[in-house]
C-alpha positions in Angstrom: 19.7 -45.0 -20.5 16.3 -44.1 -19.0 17.9 -43.8 -15.6 20.6 -41.4 -16.9 17.8 -39.2 -18.4 16.0 -39.1 -15.1 19.3 -38.2 -13.3 20.1 -35.4 -15.8 16.5 -34.0 -15.6 16.8 -34.0 -11.8 20.1 -32.1 -11.9 18.7 -29.5 -14.3 15.6 -28.9 -12.1 17.7 -28.7 -8.9 20.1 -26.2 -10.5 17.6 -24.0 -12.2 17.6 -20.6 -10.4 14.4 -19.7 -8.6 12.4 -17.0 -10.4 10.4 -14.7 -8.2 6.6 -15.1 -8.7 5.1 -12.6 -11.1 3.0 -9.8 -9.5 -0.6 -10.7 -9.2 -2.1 -7.6 -7.6 -0.1 -4.6 -8.9 2.3 -3.5 -11.7 5.8 -5.1 -11.6 7.4 -1.7 -10.9 5.3 -1.3 -7.7 5.9 -4.9 -6.6 9.7 -4.3 -7.0 9.5 -1.0 -5.1 7.7 -2.8 -2.2 10.4 -5.5 -2.2 13.1 -2.7 -2.0 11.3 -1.4 1.1 11.3 -4.8 2.8 7.9 -6.1 2.1 5.9 -7.9 -0.6 2.5 -7.4 -2.3 -0.6 -8.7 -0.5 -1.1 -11.8 -2.6 -4.6 -12.7 -1.3 -5.8 -9.1 -1.6 -8.6 -10.0 -4.1 -9.6 -13.2 -2.4 -12.6 -11.7 -0.7 -16.1 -11.1 -2.0 -17.4 -7.9 -3.7 -15.9 -5.1 -5.7 -12.7 -3.7 -4.4 -10.3 -1.1 -5.8 -6.7 -2.3 -6.3 -4.1 -2.2 -3.5 -2.3 0.7 -5.3 -3.1 4.0 -6.9 -1.1 6.4 -9.0 -1.2 10.2 -8.8 -1.2 10.8 -5.0 1.2 13.7 -5.1 1.1 16.9 -7.2 2.5 16.6 -10.7 2.3 13.9 -13.3 0.0 11.0 -12.4 2.8 8.5 -13.0 5.2 10.5 -10.8 3.8 9.0 -7.6 2.0 6.0 -6.2 0.7 4.6 -3.0 0.5 0.9 -2.3 -0.2 -1.7 0.3 2.3 -4.4 1.1 3.0 -6.8 3.9 5.8 -8.4 5.9 5.4 -11.9 7.3 6.9 -12.6 10.6 6.3 -16.3 11.3 2.5 -16.7 11.4 1.8 -13.0 11.8 1.3 -10.5 9.0 2.2 -6.8 9.2 0.7 -4.4 6.6 2.3 -1.2 5.4 1.2 1.7 3.3 4.1 2.9 1.1 4.3 6.2 -0.8 6.5 6.2 -3.9 7.7 9.5 -5.4 9.5 10.0 -8.6 8.8 13.6 -9.2 9.8 16.9 -7.8 7.1 16.8 -5.2 8.4 15.1 -2.1 5.9 13.8 0.5 5.9 15.6 3.8 5.0 12.5 5.8 7.0 9.3 6.3 7.1 7.1 3.2 6.2 4.0 5.1 3.1 3.8 7.4 2.7 0.7 9.6 -1.0 -0.3 9.5 -3.2 -2.3 11.9 -5.9 -4.4 10.2 -6.4 -5.7 6.7 -5.9 -3.1 4.0 -8.7 -1.9 1.7 -8.7 -0.8 -2.0 -7.0 2.5 -2.6 -8.0 5.7 -4.4 -6.9 9.4 -4.3 -9.3 11.7 -2.4 -9.2 15.3 -3.4 -12.3 17.0 -2.0 -10.9 20.3 -0.6 -14.2 20.9 1.3 -13.4 18.1 3.7 -12.2 19.2 7.1 -10.1 17.4 9.7 -13.1 16.9 11.9 -13.1 13.3 13.4 -9.5 12.7 12.3 -7.0 11.2 14.8 -3.2 10.8 14.6 -2.3 7.2 13.4 0.5 6.9 15.9 -1.4 8.5 18.8 -5.2 8.0 18.4 -5.9 10.1 21.5 -4.6 13.2 19.7 -6.7 15.1 17.1 -5.7 17.8 14.7 -7.8 21.0 14.6 -11.2 19.9 13.4 -12.1 23.1 11.4 -9.1 23.0 9.0 -9.8 22.0 5.4 -7.7 19.5 3.4 -5.2 21.4 1.2 -3.6 18.4 -0.5 -4.7 15.0 -1.7 -5.6 12.3 0.8 -5.6 8.5 0.4 -8.9 6.6 0.7 -8.6 2.9 1.7 -12.0 1.2 1.7 -13.7 -2.2 1.7 -17.1 -3.4 2.5 -18.4 -0.1 3.8 -15.4 0.7 6.0 -13.4 3.7 4.9 -10.1 5.0 6.2 -9.2 8.4 4.9 -5.5 9.0 5.4 -4.1 12.5 5.3 -0.6 14.0 5.8 -1.0 16.8 8.3 2.2 18.8 9.3 4.4 15.8 8.7 2.3 13.2 10.5 -0.4 10.8 9.3 -3.9 11.3 10.5 -6.9 9.1 9.7 -10.7 9.3 9.8 -12.5 6.0 9.9 -16.1 5.7 8.9 -18.3 2.6 8.5 
C-alpha cells in the first residue's frame, strides 16, 4: 500500500503543469510584457551591494503615469546574457524611438529624467557612438536615467534614434 502511495504521488508531481516563477524585480504586468517581447526580467538585479532604483519606471511618456513604462530585461543565449531596454506604451502618446534597445553592459536602476535645461552636449548615438547630435540643443521630452554605483547613462530619444550620455 505504501508503494502504491509513492507511485501515485510521483505521477501527480510529474503531471502537474509547470507554473512560471513569480516576478521578483517588477510588477507582474511588466514581467509579462517583457516575456511578450522575447525576454525575461533580470532576476539577479538586486543581488549587488548598495541602494539601487528598480529595473523599471512608470511615466516615461507624456500622459498618465501608468500609461507608459520603461524596463530592463534580458535574453539568455547559452552562457551569454543580452540586456534590453523596453518601452511600454498604453496611452495616446507613442514613442518616437524603437521600443526595444539592445544594451551593452549590466543595467542600472531606472528613473525618469525631466530637466529641460539639459543639452545634448556629450551625447552619442547608441548604435553609432562616433556620431553626436548637435550639442547645444535642449531636451524637449523626458529622458531615461539608468544608474548604479556612480555610473549614469542618460538615454534620450532624438529624432527617432536613441542617444546616450555616460558619466561616472
